[in-house]
GURO-743439 format. One record per residue: chain; x, y, z of N, C-alpha, C, O in turn. Coordinates in steps of 0.1 Angstrom, whole numbers. Example, Ala and Ser with C-alpha at 12.3 -4.5 7.8 and 13.67 -1.06 7.14 Angstrom:
+-------+-------+-------+-------+-------+-------+-------+-------+-------+-------+-------+-------+-------+
! chain !  n.px !  n.py !  n.pz ! ca.px ! ca.py ! ca.pz !  c.px !  c.py !  c.pz !  o.px !  o.py !  o.pz !
+-------+-------+-------+-------+-------+-------+-------+-------+-------+-------+-------+-------+-------+
!     A !   132 !   -57 !    78 !   123 !   -45 !    78 !   132 !   -33 !    78 !   142 !   -33 !    85 !
!     A !   128 !   -22 !    71 !   137 !   -11 !    71 !   129 !     0 !    79 !   134 !    11 !    80 !
+-------+-------+-------+-------+-------+-------+-------+-------+-------+-------+-------+-------+-------+
//
This chain:
+-------+-------+-------+-------+-------+-------+-------+-------+-------+-------+-------+-------+-------+
! chain !  n.px !  n.py !  n.pz ! ca.px ! ca.py ! ca.pz !  c.px !  c.py !  c.pz !  o.px !  o.py !  o.pz !
+-------+-------+-------+-------+-------+-------+-------+-------+-------+-------+-------+-------+-------+
!     A !    14 !  -161 !   -81 !    17 !  -150 !   -71 !    28 !  -136 !   -79 !    32 !  -134 !   -91 !
!     A !    30 !  -127 !   -65 !    31 !  -113 !   -76 !    50 !  -119 !   -73 !    55 !  -129 !   -68 !
!     A !    54 !  -105 !   -80 !    70 !  -106 !   -87 !    75 !   -97 !   -67 !    69 !   -88 !   -62 !
!     A !    83 !  -102 !   -64 !    94 !   -94 !   -56 !   101 !   -81 !   -60 !   104 !   -81 !   -72 !
!     A !   103 !   -73 !   -55 !   114 !   -65 !   -55 !   121 !   -64 !   -48 !   121 !   -70 !   -37 !
!     A !   132 !   -56 !   -51 !   140 !   -56 !   -42 !   147 !   -41 !   -35 !   145 !   -30 !   -40 !
!     A !   154 !   -43 !   -24 !   155 !   -29 !   -20 !   164 !   -31 !   -11 !   163 !   -41 !    -3 !
!     A !   180 !   -18 !   -13 !   187 !   -26 !    -7 !   186 !   -15 !     6 !   177 !    -6 !     5 !
!     A !   193 !   -15 !    16 !   190 !    -7 !    30 !   202 !    -4 !    37 !   211 !   -12 !    35 !
!     A !   204 !     3 !    43 !   214 !     3 !    55 !   209 !     9 !    66 !   199 !    16 !    68 !
!     A !   219 !     2 !    76 !   220 !     3 !    90 !   220 !    18 !    94 !   228 !    25 !    88 !
!     A !   214 !    22 !   103 !   210 !    35 !   104 !   216 !    35 !   123 !   209 !    30 !   131 !
!     A !   226 !    40 !   125 !   232 !    40 !   145 !   230 !    51 !   146 !   232 !    54 !   158 !
!     A !   226 !    61 !   138 !   218 !    77 !   154 !   206 !    78 !   146 !   203 !    74 !   134 !
!     A !   202 !    81 !   151 !   186 !    88 !   146 !   180 !    88 !   150 !   171 !    80 !   153 !
!     A !   186 !   106 !   156 !   181 !   118 !   157 !   173 !   125 !   147 !   173 !   122 !   135 !
!     A !   167 !   136 !   151 !   162 !   140 !   140 !   172 !   153 !   130 !   172 !   152 !   117 !
!     A !   178 !   162 !   136 !   196 !   161 !   128 !   200 !   151 !   120 !   197 !   153 !   108 !
!     A !   204 !   144 !   121 !   210 !   133 !   116 !   194 !   126 !   104 !   199 !   123 !    93 !
!     A !   180 !   125 !   103 !   176 !   123 !    97 !   174 !   134 !    85 !   170 !   131 !    74 !
!     A !   178 !   148 !    88 !   175 !   157 !    78 !   190 !   157 !    72 !   189 !   158 !    60 !
!     A !   202 !   155 !    76 !   209 !   149 !    70 !   207 !   145 !    56 !   208 !   151 !    45 !
!     A !   201 !   124 !    60 !   199 !   117 !    53 !   191 !   124 !    45 !   198 !   127 !    35 !
!     A !   180 !   129 !    46 !   168 !   134 !    36 !   179 !   141 !    25 !   179 !   137 !    14 !
!     A !   185 !   150 !    28 !   194 !   161 !    20 !   202 !   152 !     6 !   203 !   153 !    -6 !
!     A !   209 !   139 !    18 !   218 !   130 !     9 !   207 !   124 !    -8 !   210 !   121 !   -19 !
!     A !   198 !   123 !    -3 !   187 !   114 !   -13 !   187 !   100 !    -6 !   191 !    89 !   -10 !
!     A !   181 !   104 !     7 !   176 !    89 !    17 !   168 !    94 !    21 !   164 !   106 !    21 !
!     A !   161 !    79 !    27 !   146 !    85 !    35 !   152 !    70 !    48 !   157 !    59 !    45 !
!     A !   148 !    75 !    60 !   149 !    70 !    74 !   141 !    62 !    69 !   135 !    65 !    58 !
!     A !   139 !    48 !    77 !   126 !    42 !    80 !   131 !    29 !    92 !   142 !    26 !    95 !
!     A !   123 !    24 !    96 !   120 !    11 !   104 !   116 !    -1 !    97 !   106 !     1 !    90 !
!     A !   121 !   -13 !    99 !   115 !   -26 !    99 !   115 !   -34 !   110 !   126 !   -36 !   117 !
!     A !   101 !   -40 !   114 !    97 !   -44 !   119 !    99 !   -56 !   122 !   109 !   -57 !   115 !
!     A !    97 !   -70 !   127 !    95 !   -79 !   130 !    92 !   -84 !   143 !    97 !   -82 !   154 !
!     A !    78 !   -95 !   138 !    77 !  -100 !   156 !    85 !  -106 !   158 !    92 !  -112 !   150 !
!     A !    86 !  -107 !   170 !    93 !  -114 !   184 !   108 !  -105 !   185 !   116 !  -106 !   195 !
!     A !   111 !   -97 !   175 !   129 !   -92 !   173 !   125 !   -77 !   178 !   114 !   -72 !   180 !
!     A !   137 !   -72 !   179 !   135 !   -59 !   180 !   142 !   -48 !   165 !   152 !   -50 !   157 !
!     A !   132 !   -38 !   167 !   127 !   -31 !   151 !   144 !   -27 !   149 !   153 !   -24 !   157 !
!     A !   145 !   -27 !   129 !   160 !   -20 !   132 !   153 !    -8 !   126 !   142 !    -8 !   120 !
!     A !   165 !     4 !   129 !   164 !    17 !   119 !   174 !    13 !   110 !   185 !     9 !   113 !
!     A !   167 !    16 !    96 !   173 !    26 !    82 !   176 !    26 !    74 !   174 !    14 !    72 !
!     A !   179 !    29 !    67 !   176 !    42 !    53 !   178 !    37 !    42 !   186 !    28 !    40 !
!     A !   173 !    41 !    34 !   169 !    34 !    25 !   166 !    50 !    13 !   160 !    60 !    15 !
!     A !   175 !    46 !    -4 !   173 !    54 !   -11 !   154 !    60 !   -13 !   145 !    52 !   -14 !
!     A !   154 !    73 !   -14 !   141 !    76 !   -20 !   139 !    70 !   -34 !   128 !    66 !   -38 !
!     A !   147 !    71 !   -38 !   145 !    69 !   -56 !   145 !    56 !   -59 !   136 !    52 !   -66 !
!     A !   153 !    48 !   -55 !   147 !    30 !   -49 !   135 !    28 !   -46 !   128 !    22 !   -53 !
!     A !   132 !    31 !   -35 !   119 !    34 !   -31 !   111 !    35 !   -40 !   105 !    25 !   -44 !
!     A !   109 !    49 !   -46 !    97 !    52 !   -49 !   100 !    46 !   -62 !    89 !    40 !   -63 !
!     A !   108 !    42 !   -75 !   111 !    29 !   -85 !    97 !    17 !   -80 !    86 !    14 !   -84 !
!     A !   106 !    12 !   -64 !   103 !     2 !   -62 !    79 !     3 !   -64 !    69 !    -1 !   -69 !
!     A !    82 !     7 !   -60 !    67 !    13 !   -58 !    64 !    13 !   -71 !    65 !     2 !   -75 !
!     A !    61 !    19 !   -77 !    58 !    27 !   -90 !    57 !    10 !   -99 !    48 !     6 !  -105 !
!     A !    69 !     3 !   -97 !    71 !   -13 !  -108 !    66 !   -20 !   -98 !    64 !   -32 !  -102 !
!     A !    64 !   -18 !   -86 !    60 !   -35 !   -80 !    42 !   -35 !   -75 !    34 !   -44 !   -76 !
!     A !    41 !   -17 !   -70 !    31 !   -17 !   -63 !    25 !   -11 !   -45 !    28 !   -22 !   -39 !
!     A !    22 !    -7 !   -39 !    14 !    -3 !   -31 !    28 !   -13 !   -15 !    38 !   -12 !    -7 !
!     A !    15 !   -23 !   -25 !    12 !   -37 !   -15 !    17 !   -48 !   -13 !    13 !   -57 !    -6 !
!     A !    34 !   -46 !   -25 !    45 !   -57 !   -30 !    51 !   -59 !   -19 !    48 !   -53 !    -8 !
!     A !    62 !   -68 !   -20 !    63 !   -78 !    -5 !    81 !   -73 !   -18 !    85 !   -74 !   -30 !
!     A !    87 !   -69 !    -5 !   102 !   -68 !   -13 !   112 !   -72 !    -1 !   110 !   -71 !    11 !
!     A !   121 !   -75 !    -6 !   135 !   -85 !    -2 !   145 !   -73 !     0 !   153 !   -68 !    -8 !
!     A !   143 !   -69 !    14 !   153 !   -60 !    15 !   163 !   -67 !    16 !   162 !   -79 !    16 !
!     A !   178 !   -58 !    18 !   191 !   -63 !    13 !   202 !   -56 !    18 !   209 !   -48 !    11 !
!     A !   205 !   -58 !    31 !   217 !   -53 !    37 !   230 !   -60 !    39 !   233 !   -70 !    45 !
!     A !   240 !   -48 !    30 !   255 !   -49 !    25 !   252 !   -59 !    24 !   255 !   -68 !    32 !
!     A !   245 !   -60 !     9 !   248 !   -73 !    -1 !   236 !   -85 !     5 !   228 !   -91 !    -2 !
!     A !   237 !   -86 !    15 !   230 !  -101 !    22 !   211 !   -99 !    22 !   208 !   -88 !    25 !
!     A !   201 !  -109 !    19 !   191 !  -109 !    21 !   187 !  -105 !    39 !   187 !  -112 !    49 !
!     A !   183 !   -92 !    36 !   177 !   -92 !    57 !   162 !  -100 !    61 !   161 !  -105 !    72 !
!     A !   153 !  -101 !    53 !   141 !  -102 !    52 !   133 !  -103 !    40 !   139 !   -99 !    30 !
!     A !   118 !  -108 !    38 !   112 !  -104 !    29 !    99 !   -91 !    36 !    95 !   -91 !    48 !
!     A !    95 !   -82 !    28 !    86 !   -72 !    43 !    77 !   -65 !    31 !    78 !   -65 !    19 !
!     A !    68 !   -60 !    38 !    55 !   -53 !    32 !    58 !   -35 !    36 !    63 !   -31 !    47 !
!     A !    55 !   -27 !    27 !    56 !   -14 !    37 !    44 !    -9 !    42 !    35 !    -4 !    36 !
!     A !    46 !   -10 !    53 !    34 !    -5 !    60 !    29 !     2 !    65 !    18 !     0 !    71 !
!     A !    38 !    15 !    62 !    37 !    32 !    64 !    45 !    38 !    59 !    56 !    35 !    63 !
!     A !    42 !    50 !    48 !    47 !    58 !    43 !    42 !    74 !    48 !    30 !    77 !    49 !
!     A !    53 !    84 !    52 !    47 !    97 !    66 !    54 !   103 !    52 !    65 !    99 !    47 !
!     A !    42 !   114 !    45 !    46 !   122 !    35 !    50 !   137 !    42 !    49 !   139 !    54 !
!     A !    55 !   148 !    32 !    55 !   161 !    39 !    44 !   168 !    33 !    43 !   169 !    21 !
!     A !    37 !   172 !    39 !    28 !   175 !    27 !    24 !   191 !    20 !    15 !   195 !    12 !
!     A !    36 !   199 !    26 !    40 !   207 !    16 !    49 !   205 !     5 !    48 !   211 !    -6 !
!     A !    55 !   200 !     8 !    66 !   191 !     0 !    62 !   182 !    -9 !    66 !   183 !   -21 !
!     A !    55 !   172 !    -6 !    51 !   164 !   -11 !    58 !   151 !   -13 !    58 !   142 !   -22 !
!     A !    64 !   152 !    -1 !    77 !   142 !    -2 !    77 !   133 !     9 !    73 !   138 !    20 !
!     A !    80 !   121 !     8 !    87 !   115 !    16 !    92 !   118 !    22 !   100 !   127 !    19 !
!     A !    94 !   111 !    40 !    94 !   116 !    49 !   100 !   105 !    58 !   110 !   106 !    66 !
!     A !    93 !    92 !    54 !    96 !    80 !    63 !    92 !    67 !    65 !    82 !    67 !    72 !
!     A !    96 !    55 !    61 !    90 !    46 !    58 !    93 !    35 !    65 !   105 !    31 !    64 !
!     A !    82 !    26 !    73 !    77 !    17 !    83 !    76 !     3 !    71 !    66 !     1 !    63 !
!     A !    92 !    -4 !    72 !    83 !   -19 !    69 !    82 !   -33 !    76 !    88 !   -38 !    86 !
!     A !    75 !   -36 !    71 !    67 !   -52 !    83 !    76 !   -63 !    77 !    77 !   -62 !    65 !
!     A !    83 !   -74 !    83 !    88 !   -84 !    81 !    71 !   -94 !    82 !    63 !   -94 !    91 !
!     A !    71 !  -101 !    67 !    63 !  -109 !    61 !    66 !  -125 !    60 !    77 !  -128 !    55 !
!     A !    59 !  -133 !    65 !    62 !  -145 !    64 !    50 !  -152 !    53 !    37 !  -151 !    55 !
!     A !    57 !  -158 !    42 !    45 !  -163 !    31 !    38 !  -173 !    34 !    32 !  -178 !    24 !
!     A !    37 !  -177 !    45 !    26 !  -186 !    56 !    16 !  -181 !    62 !     8 !  -187 !    69 !
!     A !    16 !  -170 !    59 !     9 !  -162 !    75 !     3 !  -154 !    72 !     7 !  -147 !    63 !
!     A !   -15 !  -152 !    77 !   -20 !  -142 !    68 !   -18 !  -129 !    73 !   -15 !  -126 !    85 !
!     A !   -19 !  -119 !    62 !   -14 !   -97 !    72 !   -25 !   -99 !    68 !   -31 !  -108 !    62 !
!     A !   -30 !   -85 !    74 !   -41 !   -78 !    69 !   -33 !   -59 !    61 !   -27 !   -49 !    65 !
!     A !   -40 !   -63 !    53 !   -30 !   -46 !    42 !   -50 !   -41 !    43 !   -60 !   -43 !    48 !
!     A !   -42 !   -32 !    33 !   -51 !   -21 !    25 !   -59 !   -20 !    14 !   -60 !    -8 !    15 !
!     A !   -63 !   -23 !     7 !   -65 !   -26 !    -9 !   -74 !    -9 !   -12 !   -81 !    -5 !    -3 !
!     A !   -72 !    -1 !   -22 !   -70 !     7 !   -27 !   -85 !     5 !   -39 !   -92 !    -5 !   -40 !
!     A !   -85 !    12 !   -44 !   -99 !    16 !   -54 !   -99 !    17 !   -66 !  -100 !    29 !   -70 !
!     A !   -99 !    12 !   -71 !  -101 !    19 !   -83 !  -111 !    20 !   -92 !  -113 !     9 !   -97 !
!     A !  -121 !    33 !   -97 !  -133 !    32 !  -106 !  -131 !    32 !  -120 !  -122 !    39 !  -125 !
!     A !  -137 !    26 !  -127 !  -139 !    16 !  -136 !  -151 !    24 !  -145 !  -162 !    20 !  -142 !
!     A !  -151 !    36 !  -157 !  -162 !    36 !  -165 !  -169 !    54 !  -158 !  -178 !    61 !  -162 !
!     A !  -159 !    57 !  -148 !  -166 !    66 !  -140 !  -170 !    78 !  -155 !  -182 !    82 !  -157 !
!     A !  -158 !    80 !  -162 !  -165 !    92 !  -171 !  -177 !    88 !  -178 !  -185 !    97 !  -178 !
!     A !  -182 !    78 !  -183 !  -196 !    73 !  -191 !  -204 !    80 !  -182 !  -211 !    89 !  -186 !
!     A !  -205 !    75 !  -164 !  -217 !    79 !  -163 !  -211 !    97 !  -160 !  -217 !   106 !  -154 !
!     A !  -206 !    99 !  -163 !  -204 !   117 !  -162 !  -211 !   123 !  -172 !  -217 !   134 !  -172 !
!     A !  -210 !   111 !  -186 !  -215 !   115 !  -199 !  -229 !   116 !  -199 !  -234 !   122 !  -208 !
!     A !  -240 !   109 !  -187 !  -253 !   109 !  -186 !  -254 !   116 !  -174 !  -263 !   112 !  -166 !
!     A !  -244 !   129 !  -169 !  -246 !   141 !  -158 !  -244 !   137 !  -142 !  -245 !   143 !  -132 !
!     A !  -242 !   121 !  -144 !  -238 !   111 !  -131 !  -229 !   116 !  -126 !  -225 !   127 !  -130 !
!     A !  -223 !   111 !  -113 !  -214 !   108 !  -106 !  -212 !   101 !   -96 !  -219 !   102 !   -85 !
!     A !  -200 !    92 !   -98 !  -202 !    83 !   -88 !  -189 !    87 !   -75 !  -177 !    90 !   -77 !
!     A !  -196 !    84 !   -61 !  -187 !    89 !   -46 !  -182 !    78 !   -45 !  -188 !    68 !   -47 !
!     A !  -171 !    80 !   -41 !  -163 !    71 !   -30 !  -167 !    71 !   -17 !  -167 !    82 !   -10 !
!     A !  -170 !    60 !   -12 !  -179 !    62 !     4 !  -167 !    58 !    10 !  -167 !    62 !    22 !
!     A !  -158 !    52 !     7 !  -143 !    42 !    16 !  -132 !    51 !     3 !  -136 !    57 !    -7 !
!     A !  -117 !    47 !     9 !  -109 !    54 !     3 !  -100 !    37 !     4 !   -92 !    35 !    -5 !
!     A !  -102 !    31 !    12 !   -92 !    15 !    11 !  -106 !     8 !    19 !  -115 !    12 !    27 !
!     A !  -102 !    -7 !    11 !  -109 !   -19 !    16 !  -100 !   -28 !    27 !   -91 !   -36 !    22 !
!     A !  -101 !   -28 !    37 !   -96 !   -38 !    46 !   -96 !   -50 !    42 !  -108 !   -54 !    38 !
!     A !   -86 !   -59 !    41 !   -84 !   -75 !    39 !   -74 !   -80 !    46 !   -64 !   -74 !    48 !
!     A !   -77 !   -90 !    49 !   -66 !  -104 !    50 !   -64 !  -111 !    41 !   -72 !  -111 !    32 !
!     A !   -54 !  -119 !    40 !   -49 !  -129 !    33 !   -34 !  -131 !    31 !   -26 !  -121 !    33 !
!     A !   -32 !  -138 !    28 !   -16 !  -143 !    21 !    -5 !  -130 !    19 !   -12 !  -122 !    13 !
!     A !     6 !  -126 !    20 !    10 !  -117 !    13 !    15 !  -113 !    -1 !    14 !  -103 !    -9 !
!     A !    19 !  -122 !    -1 !    15 !  -126 !   -19 !     7 !  -126 !   -28 !    10 !  -125 !   -40 !
!     A !    -4 !  -128 !   -24 !   -17 !  -128 !   -27 !   -23 !  -115 !   -24 !   -34 !  -116 !   -20 !
!     A !   -20 !  -106 !   -24 !   -27 !   -98 !   -19 !   -27 !   -84 !   -28 !   -18 !   -77 !   -25 !
!     A !   -35 !   -77 !   -39 !   -29 !   -71 !   -48 !   -32 !   -56 !   -40 !   -39 !   -52 !   -31 !
!     A !   -22 !   -50 !   -49 !   -28 !   -33 !   -51 !   -36 !   -26 !   -48 !   -37 !   -20 !   -37 !
!     A !   -48 !   -26 !   -61 !   -64 !   -24 !   -54 !   -71 !   -35 !   -61 !   -67 !   -45 !   -66 !
!     A !   -85 !   -30 !   -58 !   -95 !   -37 !   -67 !  -102 !   -30 !   -78 !  -104 !   -18 !   -77 !
!     A !  -106 !   -37 !   -88 !  -118 !   -25 !   -99 !  -128 !   -26 !   -97 !  -132 !   -37 !   -97 !
!     A !  -138 !   -15 !   -96 !  -147 !   -10 !   -98 !  -154 !   -12 !  -109 !  -150 !    -3 !  -117 !
!     A !  -163 !   -19 !  -116 !  -169 !    -9 !  -128 !  -182 !    -2 !  -127 !  -192 !    -9 !  -123 !
!     A !  -185 !    14 !  -130 !  -195 !    16 !  -122 !  -204 !    21 !  -134 !  -214 !    28 !  -132 !
!     A !  -200 !    16 !  -146 !  -204 !    23 !  -159 !  -217 !    21 !  -160 !  -224 !    31 !  -163 !
!     A !  -222 !    10 !  -157 !  -236 !     2 !  -160 !  -246 !     4 !  -147 !  -256 !    -4 !  -144 !
!     A !  -243 !    16 !  -141 !  -250 !    22 !  -128 !  -261 !    29 !  -130 !  -261 !    34 !  -142 !
!     A !  -269 !    32 !  -123 !  -275 !    46 !  -126 !  -278 !    50 !  -113 !  -273 !    45 !  -102 !
!     A !  -287 !    63 !  -114 !  -286 !    73 !  -101 !  -292 !    66 !   -93 !  -299 !    57 !   -97 !
!     A !  -287 !    70 !   -75 !  -293 !    63 !   -67 !  -284 !    42 !   -61 !  -287 !    37 !   -50 !
!     A !  -277 !    37 !   -69 !  -277 !    25 !   -71 !  -257 !    27 !   -65 !  -248 !    36 !   -67 !
!     A !  -257 !    14 !   -55 !  -248 !    16 !   -52 !  -238 !     0 !   -51 !  -243 !   -11 !   -52 !
!     A !  -228 !     1 !   -51 !  -216 !    -9 !   -50 !  -217 !   -13 !   -36 !  -225 !    -4 !   -31 !
!     A !  -213 !   -21 !   -27 !  -213 !   -28 !   -13 !  -200 !   -37 !   -14 !  -196 !   -39 !   -25 !
!     A !  -194 !   -42 !    -3 !  -182 !   -45 !    -1 !  -189 !   -64 !    -9 !  -184 !   -73 !   -15 !
!     A !  -202 !   -61 !    -3 !  -205 !   -81 !    -8 !  -208 !   -81 !   -22 !  -211 !   -91 !   -29 !
!     A !  -206 !   -68 !   -27 !  -205 !   -70 !   -42 !  -200 !   -73 !   -49 !  -204 !   -76 !   -60 !
!     A !  -186 !   -70 !   -45 !  -174 !   -73 !   -47 !  -167 !   -87 !   -51 !  -166 !   -95 !   -42 !
!     A !  -162 !   -90 !   -62 !  -150 !  -100 !   -63 !  -138 !   -96 !   -64 !  -130 !   -89 !   -71 !
!     A !  -138 !  -107 !   -46 !  -120 !  -107 !   -40 !  -115 !  -115 !   -48 !  -123 !  -124 !   -52 !
!     A !   -98 !  -115 !   -53 !   -91 !  -124 !   -54 !   -90 !  -136 !   -42 !   -86 !  -135 !   -30 !
!     A !   -96 !  -153 !   -52 !   -90 !  -162 !   -40 !   -79 !  -163 !   -28 !   -68 !  -166 !   -32 !
!     A !   -81 !  -162 !   -18 !   -73 !  -157 !   -13 !   -79 !  -147 !     2 !   -76 !  -149 !    14 !
!     A !   -85 !  -141 !    -2 !   -83 !  -126 !    -1 !  -101 !  -121 !     8 !  -111 !  -116 !     3 !
!     A !   -99 !  -122 !    18 !  -112 !  -120 !    26 !  -107 !  -106 !    32 !   -97 !  -102 !    37 !
!     A !  -129 !   -96 !    27 !  -123 !   -83 !    31 !  -123 !   -82 !    49 !  -116 !   -89 !    56 !
!     A !  -128 !   -78 !    52 !  -123 !   -71 !    72 !  -133 !   -60 !    76 !  -133 !   -51 !    85 !
!     A !  -144 !   -64 !    66 !  -159 !   -54 !    68 !  -170 !   -57 !    68 !  -171 !   -68 !    63 !
!     A !  -180 !   -53 !    72 !  -193 !   -57 !    67 !  -193 !   -57 !    53 !  -187 !   -50 !    46 !
!     A !  -203 !   -66 !    49 !  -204 !   -70 !    33 !  -216 !   -60 !    27 !  -218 !   -57 !    15 !
!     A !  -223 !   -57 !    39 !  -233 !   -42 !    38 !  -230 !   -31 !    33 !  -238 !   -25 !    26 !
!     A !  -211 !   -21 !    37 !  -204 !   -10 !    41 !  -204 !    -7 !    18 !  -201 !   -14 !     8 !
!     A !  -209 !     5 !    21 !  -212 !    10 !     8 !  -200 !    13 !     7 !  -192 !    17 !    16 !
!     A !  -196 !    12 !    -6 !  -177 !    14 !   -13 !  -183 !    24 !   -22 !  -176 !    34 !   -24 !
!     A !  -193 !    24 !   -27 !  -193 !    32 !   -40 !  -209 !    39 !   -43 !  -218 !    31 !   -46 !
!     A !  -213 !    55 !   -44 !  -224 !    54 !   -45 !  -225 !    62 !   -61 !  -215 !    66 !   -66 !
!     A !  -239 !    65 !   -70 !  -237 !    71 !   -78 !  -251 !    83 !   -74 !  -260 !    83 !   -66 !
!     A !  -248 !    94 !   -85 !  -261 !   104 !   -80 !  -260 !   110 !   -94 !  -253 !   107 !  -104 !
!     A !  -271 !   120 !   -93 !  -271 !   130 !  -103 !  -264 !   143 !   -97 !  -263 !   153 !  -105 !
+-------+-------+-------+-------+-------+-------+-------+-------+-------+-------+-------+-------+-------+
//
């Protein structure tokens, strides 16, 4: 089971764009916590705390969200909105999860051995950025590693060729090409 991070959040009463801009200037990030069957909660989180949490635990990590030093829920990051010009986070959405219910997530793709292909004047081309999967939240890794070092020109790796962790099932056709190799 993956380690669970902890993030302190604060409830937001005023949710207009001026209030959000002020939060960002103060080093906070506006966000929302979504829960099935409950009303969503507008929150704010320290930008630095969220950045540290993602770098320590990963993008698909579980986080215990605490409000006033009391655990509110266990959640995953559903979406992060970024400012494309400043390359800064502008908003975060959390989704409450239950450890006994499967969820859908996206696994990043990490290529291993691409530099060996380049020495042979070949290139690994990603056909996908993420692989949609489903499984229990505590079993979902951040990414899946694909070793491309032994591939030759014209070969490819399909979703069906990948070995996913136990309990994780791809939500895409097994014939879908993930990475191809070209000269």
